[in-house]
C-alpha positions in Angstrom: -34.3 14.2 76.0 -34.6 10.8 74.2 -31.7 8.4 75.0 -30.6 5.0 73.9 -30.2 5.5 70.1 -27.2 3.9 68.6 -24.8 6.5 67.3 -21.7 5.7 65.4 -18.7 8.0 65.6 -20.3 10.3 68.3 -17.6 12.6 69.8 -16.8 11.9 73.4 -17.4 14.7 76.0 -14.0 16.4 76.6 -12.3 15.2 79.8 -11.8 18.8 80.9 -15.4 19.7 80.6 -16.4 16.5 82.5 -13.9 17.3 85.3 -15.3 20.8 85.6 -18.8 19.5 85.9 -17.7 17.0 88.6 -16.0 19.8 90.5 -19.1 21.9 90.4 -21.2 19.0 91.6 -18.9 18.5 94.5 -18.9 22.3 95.4 -21.9 24.0 93.8 -21.3 27.2 95.7 -18.1 28.0 93.9 -18.4 31.0 91.6 -16.7 31.2 88.3 -14.5 34.0 89.5 -13.3 31.9 92.4 -12.5 29.0 90.0 -10.5 31.3 87.8 -8.3 32.9 90.4 -8.4 30.7 93.5 -7.9 33.9 95.7 -11.2 34.8 97.3 -11.7 37.2 100.2 -13.0 35.4 103.3 -16.0 36.9 105.2 -16.3 35.7 108.8 -19.3 37.4 110.2 -21.5 36.8 113.2 -25.0 38.2 112.6 -24.1 40.2 109.5 -23.3 37.9 106.6 -26.9 38.0 105.4 -26.4 41.7 104.4 -23.8 40.8 101.8 -26.3 38.3 100.4 -28.9 41.1 100.2 -26.4 43.2 98.2 -25.9 40.4 95.8 -29.7 40.0 95.5 -29.9 43.7 94.5 -27.3 43.0 91.8 -29.3 40.0 90.6 -32.4 42.1 90.1 -30.6 43.9 87.3 -29.6 40.8 85.3 -31.4 39.7 82.2 -30.7 35.9 82.1 -30.8 33.0 84.4 -27.0 32.5 83.9 -26.4 36.2 84.9 -28.8 35.9 87.8 -27.0 32.9 89.2 -23.6 34.6 88.8 -24.8 37.7 90.6 -26.1 35.7 93.6 -22.8 33.7 93.7 -20.5 36.7 93.3 -17.5 36.5 95.6 -15.0 39.3 96.4 -11.5 38.5 95.0 -8.2 38.9 96.8 -6.0 39.2 93.7 -5.3 42.9 93.0 -5.1 42.6 89.2 -8.4 40.6 89.1 -10.1 43.3 91.2 -8.8 46.1 89.1 -9.8 44.4 85.9 -13.4 43.8 87.3 -13.7 47.5 88.2 -12.6 48.5 84.7 -15.2 46.2 83.2 -17.9 47.9 85.3 -16.6 51.3 84.3 -16.6 50.4 80.6 -20.1 49.0 80.9 -21.3 52.2 82.5 -19.8 54.2 79.6 -21.5 51.9 77.1 -24.8 52.4 78.8 -24.3 56.2 78.7 -23.5 56.1 75.0 -25.7 53.4 73.5 -28.2 52.5 76.3 -28.6 48.9 77.6 -27.5 46.0 75.4 -30.3 44.3 73.3 -30.7 41.3 75.6 -34.3 40.6 74.6 -34.8 36.9 75.2 -31.8 34.9 76.5 -33.1 31.3 76.9 -31.3 29.0 79.3 -30.1 26.0 77.2 -27.7 24.5 79.7 -29.9 21.4 80.3 -29.9 20.8 76.6 -26.1 21.1 76.4 -25.7 18.7 79.3 -27.9 16.1 77.7 -26.2 16.6 74.3 -23.0 15.4 76.0 -24.5 11.9 76.2 -23.6 10.0 72.9 -26.7 8.7 71.1 -29.2 11.0 72.9 -31.9 12.8 70.9 -33.1 16.2 72.0 -36.8 17.2 72.0 -37.8 19.7 69.3 -38.8 22.3 71.9 -35.3 22.1 73.4 -33.6 22.5 70.0 -35.9 25.4 69.1 -34.5 27.4 72.0 -31.1 27.6 70.4 -31.8 30.0 67.5 -33.0 32.8 69.9 -29.8 32.4 71.9 -27.6 32.6 68.7 -29.6 35.6 67.5 -29.0 37.3 70.8 -25.3 36.7 70.4 -25.4 38.4 67.0 -27.3 41.4 68.4 -24.8 41.8 71.2 -21.9 41.6 68.7 -23.5 44.5 66.8 -23.9 46.4 70.1 -20.2 45.7 70.9 -19.1 47.3 67.7 -21.2 50.4 68.4 -19.4 51.0 71.8 -15.9 49.9 70.8 -14.5 53.4 71.4 -16.0 53.7 74.9 -15.6 50.1 76.1 -12.9 48.4 74.1 -12.5 45.4 76.4 -16.2 44.7 76.6 -16.5 45.3 72.8 -14.0 42.5 72.2 -15.9 40.2 74.4 -19.2 41.0 72.8 -18.0 40.8 69.2 -16.2 37.6 70.0 -19.4 35.8 71.0 -19.9 32.7 68.7 -23.0 33.1 66.5 -22.8 29.8 64.7 -24.7 31.0 61.7 -25.0 27.6 59.8 -26.3 25.9 62.9 -28.8 28.6 63.5 -30.0 28.5 59.9 -30.4 24.7 60.0 -32.4 24.9 63.2 -34.6 27.7 61.9 -35.3 25.8 58.6 -36.2 22.6 60.5 -38.1 23.9 63.5 -40.9 26.3 64.3 -40.2 28.8 67.2 -42.8 26.8 69.2 -40.9 23.6 68.7 -42.8 22.1 65.8 -40.9 20.2 63.1 -41.4 21.9 59.7 -42.2 20.1 56.5 -39.0 21.5 55.1 -36.9 19.6 57.7 -36.6 16.7 55.2 -37.9 15.7 51.8 -39.3 12.5 53.2 -41.2 14.3 56.0 -42.7 16.7 53.4 -43.8 13.7 51.3 -45.3 11.8 54.2 -47.2 14.8 55.4 -48.6 15.5 52.0 -49.6 11.9 51.6 -51.3 12.1 55.0 -53.2 15.2 54.1 -54.5 13.5 50.9 -55.5 10.3 52.7 -57.2 12.3 55.5 -59.2 14.2 52.9 -60.3 11.0 51.3 -61.3 9.4 54.6 -63.3 12.5 55.6 -65.0 12.6 52.2 -66.1 9.0 52.5 -67.3 9.5 56.1 -69.3 12.6 55.1 -71.1 10.5 52.5 -72.8 8.6 55.2 -74.7 11.7 56.1 -76.6 11.5 52.8 -78.3 8.2 53.6 -82.1 8.1 54.0 -81.8 6.9 57.7 -79.1 9.5 58.6 -81.7 11.5 60.6 -82.3 8.6 63.0 -78.7 7.3 63.1 -76.4 10.3 63.6 -76.5 12.4 66.7 -74.9 15.2 64.8 -73.4 15.4 61.3 -69.6 15.9 61.7 -66.5 13.8 61.5 -64.1 13.5 64.4 -61.1 11.5 65.6 -60.9 9.0 68.4 -57.6 7.1 69.3 -56.1 8.1 65.9 -59.1 6.8 63.9 -61.6 9.0 62.1 -65.1 8.2 63.3 -68.8 9.4 63.2 -71.0 10.3 66.2 -74.1 8.0 66.2 -77.0 7.8 68.6 -76.5 5.0 71.1 -79.8 3.4 70.3 -78.8 3.2 66.6 -75.8 1.0 67.3 -77.5 -2.2 65.9 -78.4 -0.5 62.6 -74.8 0.9 61.9 -72.0 -1.6 61.3 -68.6 -0.5 62.5 -66.2 -0.4 65.4 -67.0 1.6 68.6 -64.0 3.6 69.7 -65.5 5.9 72.3 -68.6 7.3 73.9 -69.7 10.8 75.1 -69.7 11.6 78.8 -73.5 11.4 78.8 -73.5 8.0 77.0 -76.0 9.3 74.4 -73.4 9.4 71.6 -71.1 6.6 70.3 -68.1 7.3 68.2 -68.1 4.6 65.5 -65.6 3.8 62.7 -67.7 2.4 59.8 -66.5 -0.9 58.3 -66.0 0.8 54.9 -63.3 3.1 56.1 -61.3 0.7 58.3 -58.7 0.0 55.6 -58.3 3.7 54.8 -57.9 4.6 58.4 -55.2 1.8 58.7 -53.3 3.5 55.8 -53.6 6.8 57.6 -52.3 5.4 60.9 -49.4 3.8 59.0 -48.4 7.1 57.4 -48.6 8.8 60.8 -46.2 6.2 62.3 -43.8 6.7 59.4 -44.1 10.5 59.9 -43.2 10.1 63.6 -40.2 7.9 62.7 -39.0 10.5 60.2 -39.4 13.3 62.8 -37.3 11.3 65.2 -34.6 10.9 62.6 -34.6 14.6 61.9 -34.3 15.4 65.6 -31.4 13.0 65.9 -29.6 14.7 63.0 -30.2 18.1 64.6 -28.9 16.9 68.0 -25.8 15.6 66.3 -25.3 19.1 64.7 -25.6 20.6 68.2 -23.2 18.1 69.6 -20.5 19.0 67.1 -20.7 22.7 68.3 -20.9 21.8 72.0 -17.6 23.6 73.0 -18.6 26.8 71.3 -22.1 26.7 72.7 -20.8 26.1 76.2 -18.5 29.1 75.8 -21.4 31.2 74.6 -23.5 30.4 77.6 -20.6 31.1 79.9 -19.7 34.4 78.3 -23.4 35.6 78.2 -23.8 35.0 81.9 -20.5 36.9 82.6 -21.4 39.8 80.4 -24.9 40.0 81.8 -23.5 40.2 85.3 -21.0 42.9 84.2 -23.8 45.1 82.8 -25.9 44.4 85.9 -23.0 45.8 88.0 -23.0 48.9 85.8 -26.8 49.4 86.1 -26.7 49.0 89.9 -23.8 51.5 90.0 -25.8 54.1 88.0 -28.8 53.6 90.1 -26.8 54.1 93.3 -24.9 57.0 91.7 -21.7 55.1 92.7 -18.1 55.9 91.9 -15.2 53.7 91.0 -13.0 53.1 94.0 -9.2 52.8 94.0 -8.3 49.4 95.5 -4.6 49.1 96.4 -2.2 47.6 98.9 -2.3 50.8 100.9 -3.2 50.0 104.5 -6.1 52.4 104.8 -9.8 52.9 103.9 -11.1 56.4 103.0 -14.6 56.8 101.7 -16.1 60.3 102.0 -19.9 60.7 101.4 -20.3 56.9 101.9 -23.9 55.5 101.9 -25.0 52.1 102.9 -26.2 50.2 99.8 -29.1 48.5 101.6 -30.3 51.8 103.1 -30.2 53.2 99.5 -32.4 50.4 98.4 -34.8 51.2 101.2 -34.7 54.9 100.0 -35.8 53.8 96.5 -39.0 52.3 98.1 -39.5 55.2 100.5 -38.0 58.4 99.1 -39.2 60.4 102.2 -36.4 58.7 104.2 -33.1 59.9 102.5 -29.8 58.2 103.4 -27.4 60.5 105.2 -23.9 60.2 103.8 -21.0 59.8 106.2 -17.2 60.1 105.9 -15.3 57.0 106.8 -11.6 57.1 107.4 -9.3 54.5 109.0 -5.7 53.5 108.4 -2.1 54.2 109.1 -0.8 55.7 111.3 -4.0 55.0 113.3 -5.4 51.6 112.1 -7.8 51.5 115.2 -10.9 53.6 115.0 -13.2 53.7 118.1 -16.7 55.2 117.5 -18.7 56.4 120.5 -22.0 58.2 120.8 -25.7 57.6 121.6 -27.7 54.6 120.7 -29.4 54.6 117.3 -27.0 57.3 116.2 -25.3 55.4 113.4 -22.3 53.6 114.9 -23.4 50.2 113.7 -24.4 51.6 110.3 -20.8 53.0 109.9 -19.3 49.6 110.6 -21.6 47.8 108.2 -21.2 50.5 105.5 -17.4 50.1 105.6 -17.6 46.4 105.4 -20.0 46.3 102.5 -18.0 48.9 100.5 -14.9 46.7 100.8 -16.8 43.6 99.7 -18.4 45.5 96.8 -15.1 46.9 95.6 -13.3 43.6 95.6 -16.2 42.1 93.7 -15.9 44.6 90.9 -18.8 46.8 92.1 -18.5 50.5 92.2 -19.3 52.0 95.6 -21.9 54.6 96.8 -19.4 57.3 97.9 -18.0 60.5 96.5 -15.3 60.4 93.9 -11.9 59.4 95.2 -12.8 56.6 97.5 -9.7 54.5 98.4 -10.1 51.0 99.9 -7.5 48.4 100.9 -7.0 45.0 99.3 -8.2 42.6 102.0 -7.8 38.8 102.5 -10.5 38.6 105.2 -13.2 40.6 106.9 -14.1 39.6 110.5 -17.3 41.1 111.8 -18.8 40.6 115.3 -22.0 42.6 115.0 -24.6 41.7 117.5 -27.8 41.6 115.4 -28.3 37.9 116.3 -27.3 38.1 119.9 -29.7 38.3 122.8 -30.8 41.8 123.8 -30.5 40.8 127.4 -27.2 41.9 129.1 -26.1 38.5 130.4 -23.2 36.2 130.6 -24.3 34.1 127.5 -24.1 37.2 125.3 -20.6 38.0 126.6 -19.5 34.4 126.3 -20.5 34.3 122.6 -18.6 37.5 122.1 -15.4 36.1 123.7 -15.6 32.9 121.7 -15.9 34.9 118.4 -13.1 37.3 119.5 -10.8 34.3 120.2 -11.4 33.0 116.6 -10.7 36.4 115.2 -7.4 36.8 117.1 -6.3 33.3 115.9 -6.8 34.2 112.2 -6.3 37.9 111.7 -3.3 39.4 109.9 -2.2 42.6 108.3 -4.6 42.1 105.3 -7.7 41.9 107.5 -10.5 44.3 108.5 -12.1 43.7 111.9 -15.5 45.2 112.7 -16.6 45.0 116.4 -20.0 46.3 117.5 -20.6 47.3 121.2 -17.1 46.2 122.2 -16.8 45.3 125.9 -20.5 45.0 126.5 -22.3 42.2 128.3 -20.2 42.2 131.4 -18.9 44.4 134.2 -18.0 47.8 132.5 -14.5 48.0 134.1 -13.6 44.4 133.2 -15.2 44.7 129.8 -13.3 47.9 129.0 -10.0 46.3 130.1 -10.6 43.2 128.0 -11.6 45.4 125.0 -8.5 47.5 125.3 -6.3 44.5 125.4 -8.0 43.1 122.3 -7.6 46.4 120.4 -3.9 46.4 121.3 -3.5 42.8 120.1 -5.2 43.6 116.8 -2.9 46.6 116.3 0.1 44.4 116.9 -1.1 42.0 114.2 -1.4 44.9 111.7 -5.2 44.6 111.2 -7.5 47.5 110.4 -10.2 47.7 113.1 -13.3 49.8 113.6 -15.1 49.3 116.9 -18.2 50.9 118.5 -18.6 51.2 122.3 -20.2 53.2 125.1 -17.3 52.5 127.6 -15.5 55.6 128.9 -12.1 54.0 129.4 -12.0 53.1 125.6 -12.6 56.8 124.8 -9.5 57.6 126.8 -7.6 54.8 125.2 -8.4 56.0 121.7 -7.3 59.5 122.7 -3.9 58.4 124.1 -2.8 55.4 122.1 -0.6 56.2 119.1 -2.3 53.7 116.8 -5.9 54.6 117.8 -8.3 57.4 116.9 -11.6 58.6 118.3 -14.7 59.3 116.3 -18.3 59.9 117.4 -21.7 60.1 115.9 -23.0 63.6 116.0 -26.0 64.4 118.2 -28.2 67.5 117.9 -28.7 68.7 121.4 -31.5 71.1 120.4 -33.6 68.4 118.7 -32.3 65.7 120.9 -31.8 63.5 117.8 -28.8 62.0 116.0 -27.6 63.6 112.7 -25.9 60.3 111.6 -22.7 62.2 110.8 -19.3 60.9 111.9 -17.1 63.5 113.7 -13.4 62.6 114.1 -10.9 63.1 116.9 -13.6 63.7 119.5 -15.3 61.1 121.8 -19.0 61.1 121.9 -21.5 61.1 124.7 -24.3 58.6 125.2 -26.9 61.4 126.1 -28.8 58.8 128.1 -30.5 61.4 130.4 -31.4 63.7 127.5 -32.9 60.8 125.5 -34.8 59.6 128.6 -36.3 63.0 129.1 -37.2 63.2 125.5 -39.0 59.9 125.7 -41.1 61.0 128.7 -39.3 60.0 131.9 -40.5 62.2 134.8 -38.3 65.3 135.4 -37.9 64.5 139.0 -36.3 61.2 138.1 -34.0 62.9 135.6 -33.0 65.4 138.2 -32.2 62.7 140.7 -30.1 60.8 138.2 -28.2 64.0 137.4 -27.4 64.4 141.1 -25.9 60.9 141.2 -23.3 61.8 138.5 -19.9 63.0 139.6 -18.9 66.7 139.2 -15.9 65.7 137.1 -18.1 63.7 134.8 -20.5 66.6 134.4 -17.7 69.0 133.7 -16.2 66.7 131.1 -19.6 66.3 129.3 -20.1 70.1 129.4 -16.7 70.5 127.7 -17.5 67.9 125.1 -20.9 69.6 124.5 -19.1 73.0 123.9 -16.7 71.2 121.5 -19.7 69.7 119.7 -21.4 73.0 119.3 -18.2 74.7 118.1 -17.7 71.8 115.6 -21.3 72.2 114.4 -20.8 75.9 113.8 -17.6 75.3 111.9 -19.3 72.6 109.8 -22.2 75.0 109.1 -19.7 77.7 108.0 -17.9 75.2 105.8 -21.1 74.0 104.3 -22.1 77.6 103.5 -18.7 78.3 101.9 -19.1 75.1 99.9 -22.6 76.1 98.7 -21.3 79.5 97.7 -18.4 77.9 95.8 -20.8 75.6 94.0 -23.1 78.5 93.2 -20.2 80.6 91.9 -19.0 77.7 89.8 -22.5 77.1 88.5 -22.8 80.8 87.5 -19.4 80.8 85.8 -20.2 77.6 83.9 -23.6 79.0 82.8 -21.9 82.3 81.7 -19.2 80.3 79.8 -21.9 78.2 78.2 -23.9 81.2 77.1 -20.8 82.9 75.7 -19.9 79.7 73.8 -23.4 79.5 72.4 -23.2 83.1 71.2 -19.8 82.5 69.6 -21.1 79.3 67.9 -24.2 81.2 66.7 -22.0 83.9 65.3 -19.8 81.4 63.6 -22.7 79.6 62.1 -24.2 82.9 60.8 -20.9 83.9 59.2 -20.6 80.4 57.6 -24.2 80.6 56.2 -23.5 84.1 55.0 -20.4 83.2 53.1 -22.1 80.1 51.7 -25.0 82.3 50.5 -22.5 84.8 49.0 -20.8 82.0 47.0 -24.2 80.9 45.8 -25.1 84.5 44.8 -21.8 84.9 43.0 -22.5 81.9 40.9 -26.0 83.1 40.2 -24.8 86.6 39.2 -22.1 85.1 37.0 -24.9 83.2 35.2 -26.9 86.4 35.0 -23.8 88.2 33.5 -23.4 85.7 30.8 -27.1 85.6 30.0 -27.3 89.4 29.9 -24.2 89.6 27.7 -25.7 87.1 25.2 -29.0 89.1 25.2 -27.2 92.4 24.6 -25.2 90.9 21.7 -28.4 89.6 20.2 -30.0 93.1 20.4 -27.0 94.4 18.3 -26.1 97.3 20.5 -23.0 99.3 20.0 -19.7 98.0 21.3 -19.6 100.9 23.8 -23.0 100.1 25.2 -22.2 96.5 25.4 -19.1 97.2 27.4 -20.9 99.5 29.8 -23.6 96.9 30.5 -20.9 94.3 31.0 -19.0 96.6 33.4 -22.2 97.1 35.5 -22.7 93.4 35.8 -19.1 92.6 36.6 -19.2 95.4 39.3 -22.2 93.7 40.9 -20.2 90.4 41.0 -17.2 92.1 42.5 -19.4 93.6 45.2 -20.5 90.2 46.2 -16.9 89.0 46.4 -16.2 91.8 48.8 -18.9 90.6 51.2 -18.1 91.6 54.7 -18.9 90.0 58.1 -22.5 90.2 59.2 -23.6 93.4 60.9 -26.1 93.7 63.7 -29.7 93.0 62.7 -32.3 95.7 62.4 -34.5 96.9 65.1 -37.3 94.5 64.3 -37.5 91.2 62.5 -38.1 91.3 58.7 -41.4 90.3 57.3 -42.8 89.7 53.8 -43.1 93.1 52.0 -40.3 94.8 53.9 -37.5 96.8 52.1 -34.3 95.5 53.6 -30.5 95.8 53.4 -28.3 92.7 53.3 -25.3 94.5 54.9 -22.7 91.7 54.6 -23.5 91.4 50.9 -23.8 95.1 50.1 -27.3 94.6 48.6 -30.8 96.1 49.0 -34.0 94.3 48.1 -37.6 93.3 49.0 -38.5 90.4 51.3 -40.7 87.9 49.4 -41.1 85.4 52.2 -39.8 84.4 55.7 -39.9 80.7 56.4 -38.6 79.9 59.9 -35.2 81.6 60.2 -34.6 82.0 56.4 -35.8 85.0 54.3 -36.2 85.1 50.5 -35.1 88.5 49.2 -35.5 89.9 45.6 -32.4 92.0 44.8 -32.7 93.3 41.3 -32.5 90.3 38.9 -31.3 88.1 41.7 -33.3 86.1 44.3 -31.4 85.1 47.4 -32.0 83.2 50.6 -30.3 84.6 53.7 -30.7 84.3 57.5 -33.6 86.5 58.6 -31.5 87.9 61.5 -28.9 89.2 59.1 -31.4 91.6 57.5 -31.8 95.3 58.3 -35.3 96.7 57.7 -35.3 100.1 56.0 -39.0 100.4 55.2 -41.9 98.9 53.3 -42.1 98.2 49.6 -45.0 97.7 47.2 -43.7 94.3 46.1 -46.2 91.5 46.5 -44.7 88.2 47.6 -44.5 85.6 44.8 -47.5 83.3 44.9 -45.3 80.3 45.0 -43.5 81.6 48.1 -46.5 83.0 49.9 -48.0 81.0 52.8 -51.1 80.2 50.7 -48.9 79.2 47.7 -46.8 77.0 49.9 -49.8 75.3 51.3 -51.2 74.6 47.9 -47.9 73.3 46.7 -47.6 70.9 49.6 -51.1 69.5 49.0 -50.3 68.6 45.5 -48.3 65.6 44.4 -46.4 65.1 41.2 -46.3 61.8 39.4 -42.6 61.4 40.2 -43.1 62.3 43.9 -46.6 61.3 45.0 -47.8 62.1 48.4 -47.5 59.2 50.8 -50.7 57.2 51.4 -52.0 57.9 54.9 -54.1 55.9 57.2 -52.8 52.5 56.2 -52.3 50.1 59.1 -49.8 47.3 59.2 -50.2 44.6 56.5 -50.1 41.0 57.5 -49.7 37.8 55.5 -49.9 34.2 56.4 -46.8 32.1 56.0 -46.9 29.6 53.2 -46.5 26.6 55.6 -49.3 27.9 57.9 -51.5 28.5 54.9 -50.9 25.1 53.5 -51.6 23.4 56.8 -54.8 25.4 57.4 -56.2 25.0 53.9 -55.5 21.2 53.7 -57.6 20.4 56.7 -60.3 23.0 56.0 -60.8 21.8 52.5 -61.0 18.2 53.7 -63.7 19.2 56.2 -65.9 20.7 53.6 -64.2 24.1 53.5 -65.9 25.3 56.7 -64.6 28.5 58.1 -63.8 27.8 61.8 -62.9 30.8 64.1 -59.9 30.4 66.4 -62.0 30.9 69.5 -65.4 30.0 70.9 -67.5 32.1 73.4 -69.3 30.1 76.1 -70.2 32.9 78.5 -73.9 32.7 79.4 -74.2 28.9 78.6 -75.0 26.2 81.1 -72.3 23.6 81.7 -74.1 21.0 79.7 -74.7 23.4 76.7 -71.1 24.4 77.0 -69.8 20.8 76.9 -71.8 19.9 73.8 -70.8 23.1 72.0 -67.2 22.8 72.9 -66.9 19.1 71.9 -68.4 19.9 68.5 -66.1 23.0 68.1 -62.9 21.1 69.0 -63.7 18.5 66.3 -64.4 21.2 63.7 -61.3 23.2 64.7 -59.1 20.1 64.4 -60.4 19.3 61.0 -60.0 22.9 59.9 -56.3 22.7 60.7 -56.2 24.9 63.8 -53.3 24.0 66.1 -54.4 26.3 68.9 -57.8 27.6 70.0 -59.1 29.9 72.7 -62.1 29.1 74.8 -63.7 32.2 76.4 -65.7 31.2 79.5 -65.4 34.2 81.8 -64.5 34.2 85.5 -67.8 34.2 87.3 -68.2 31.4 89.9 -65.6 29.2 88.1 -68.1 26.4 87.3 -67.9 26.9 83.6 -64.1 27.1 83.7 -64.0 23.8 85.6 -66.4 22.1 83.2 -64.2 23.3 80.3 -61.0 22.0 82.0 -62.6 18.6 82.7 -63.6 18.1 79.0 -60.2 19.3 77.8 -58.4 16.8 80.0 -60.2 13.8 78.6 -60.7 15.0 75.0 -58.5 12.9 72.6 -57.8 15.9 70.3 -56.4 18.1 73.0 -52.7 17.6 73.6 -52.4 20.3 76.3 -54.1 23.4 77.7 -53.3 26.4 79.8 -54.9 29.5 81.3 -54.9 32.5 79.1 -52.2 35.1 79.4 -52.9 38.8 80.0 -53.4 39.6 76.4 -55.5 36.4 75.8 -58.1 37.1 78.5 -56.3 35.9 81.6 -58.3 33.7 84.0 -61.4 34.3 81.9 -60.1 32.2 79.0 -58.3 28.9 78.4 -56.0 28.1 75.5 -56.0 24.5 74.1 -53.4 22.9 71.8 -54.9 20.4 69.3 -53.4 17.2 67.8 -54.0 13.5 67.5 -53.6 11.5 70.7 
């Protein structure tokens, strides 16, 4: 941005907008949703908060703009029920829009926020490149408005938001007329600029012509290193040999890197060069005035532009939520004040993301259920069995739902509206079982008990661990009772036996366990309710290779009562697995039956539809035939009258024709088709029309039949073959005839020309710019690229220096230098020359379609 220009009557930045910017500067982490509602769910997590950030990162990957990306990464779960429900509806409508019309036409959504911030400063002037980024943004708003109109039935709320985006047509037109997409100021930006540029082109041509006349002198061979005109420090000069300096009067402006060439401005063109420099300065001043006027135009629309940027970011984030939900095969949860969470078939979103990268590791869904009358859920079972995954999954699903995200679970998930989630999950704690781990746990538990209420969810991993098992179990039981008294929902995992008994006997607690396959000695990652789980430490130890003698000795140290209890639990597990297998088999059979029924109903509906279409086509054909026969009746009647037959004969002929027409009017429903498809030359019946005739042609599913004086087209399947006839198909209807007819072309309907590629034309402005310089340089044809591969660095420098001068004079604004990759020496030599060359304003490595690292693109202009 340029600043400091005096500006009379510039509008002051609105106080509200300034206050919002100051608030954001003081608290940059605040999301827009949080600013709107002020009610945000608190997440107090030890060792687990990073997982919610990773979910937001997944969401951000589906955004299309920097505004949407930032919104996704700053997304915060809301604690206002109406806000949450509205956000879930937005996601649902976006998914419906995606299903009907595909993704919105985002294309390019430039980030213009820095331009808008600078435009708030009175008297500031934007750069041309900044202003040129606005038309694509406004074009995107127009495209999105059209998309909104196309999905208004499926997504009415989103359609209103999309169609309400400000497009600011007059501003967009003004910017497009004044600026190139790359940020150049067009001649059409102002009449004065167009006049100055035309004058500059004329002066430039005169200067170049006068300079080229020096090449005609008798001593030119000994004076000039090469015969071309170039520019140094804004002055047009000639390259002369350094030893000829004394014989050539003029001003030395530069020398080559080798020192062998001097770039001299002859005395005879100094005044003309001065005039050219003056025009260039006036042109620069006019460009500054144009940019100031354009910046003022943007400043007048600042509130609308700020709203557009805000709305685009919000809509981008909404459609990102929809795309993420589709990819996760998520469903819309019901969020309510109900004090319970029920999510069947729930899958952890981060494990799903891992599955996308490694499909051979599918995520096992689990049923999660906790709430009144048992708000405490105690999960037990072996290590690595899924206890911690269950805690994390429930927490993430609640956060997603209150952020407007659909959740990866089966239809019908119900989640509570929470004010806070407290999670003590020991990912960041020491793996050693020592006092420091237990002390950290106690400190965190104290903070939870001080803040928890009846709108809280508490997740406790390995409850009671890190200290003496008896004391740890007693403390854990007291903590669970305190949480129940405060009305919180709590899910805790543990290995402690006393807590299993507590969950079985306490009226507000419930047992659950992660299932373990005793045959494979591996967890199944399913949650089983109302049954405590075993740790299976000895079985897992045996599986991992501990000596059998050691396992047997450990088994002997266990109490008889404990072994009996575990045997009972194992029998219960086996019975539950058998029941689950039977239920799964019944469910599969129900699904198969439903699938067969749906398939049969679909086939029946298809047959009915086909029959209805056939009947409709037959009736339509009957109507067409009736009209044709009526025309035949009239024609035959006129013919008979002309032949002067008796009145009796005329009446008989007329009766026969009328009877034919009446037969058509009595057309019946289609009868079953013949035993084989009709082909050309068959004698057939048309049962539903009461006619017989000969098949002239069959094209696709339609047959052309000659029935007496009438030719009709009917569905081929409606014909019944009764034999063969001697009728030869009409040449025009035969395959050969059709082929010949297609190959011809009438004057009124000529065949389309084939093989033509796309046609291109150069814009008038580009043509004018290119021709003006090219003509001034002697009408040389300069290609837009130079190949240096195979040259030495010295050869390449000389060739490139000459080429850049010619390209500039030919009016090329951009050239490509192809140097290859190789050892990189040629590329470095090219870059060194480009950095110091006065005609090169900037350069960059080639993009993929431009040759990549094997090419360099240079922008030309006067320094």
